[in-house]
Phi, psi and omega in degrees: 000129176242140181237133177234118182253147177204166178117356180290171179162193180261132180218148178282152176303138183091348182274187183231157177206144179240125175256146177231153179220129179250131179257145176218166181099226183281068186300320185295342181275350183288132178250308183245138172227147180185196184227141171239166174215155179221115177273159180304129178077006182238164178282156176295136182230153178287132172268312179181161181210153182227139176203137177056031179083000179252133180236133177241148182231152170293148181303326184292344183240356181303135179085348180245325183250147178224131177257134176228139183238133178241100184292331180293327181259358180058043182233156170224134183241154176234108176268120183246119179243163179049049184294146181239156177305327180288355173276355179298124184184170167270126182259132183242131171282142183224145174219142172247133184225149176257117181233121182052041175080005181238147177275139176228147176252138179232145183231143169280179187280351180089141177223132187279130172241123179240124180251117181268145181272000000 
């Protein structure tokens, strides 16, 4: 499974940004798709993930961020609204897949989102 994320950039506080991630390869093996982020000096953290029609979000982004998955297009998007400077981070697309009975984690290359105050 290969993941390619794009859509990052500079945005003002209060603004919106949409990230997209395209999956290729063993698409049918993907179970979970979602987004993580890593701010400077901090550990990578889960933003949200979706599987089986259920989506969970980190408390810090609930009500502001929305994850949508399009299985027909093999994409997962992250719509970010009401952005705050603390949302500044490198955002990573993530997928978990079951291949030959084992779980594997796959990561996109990361895309930088910078929110200016």
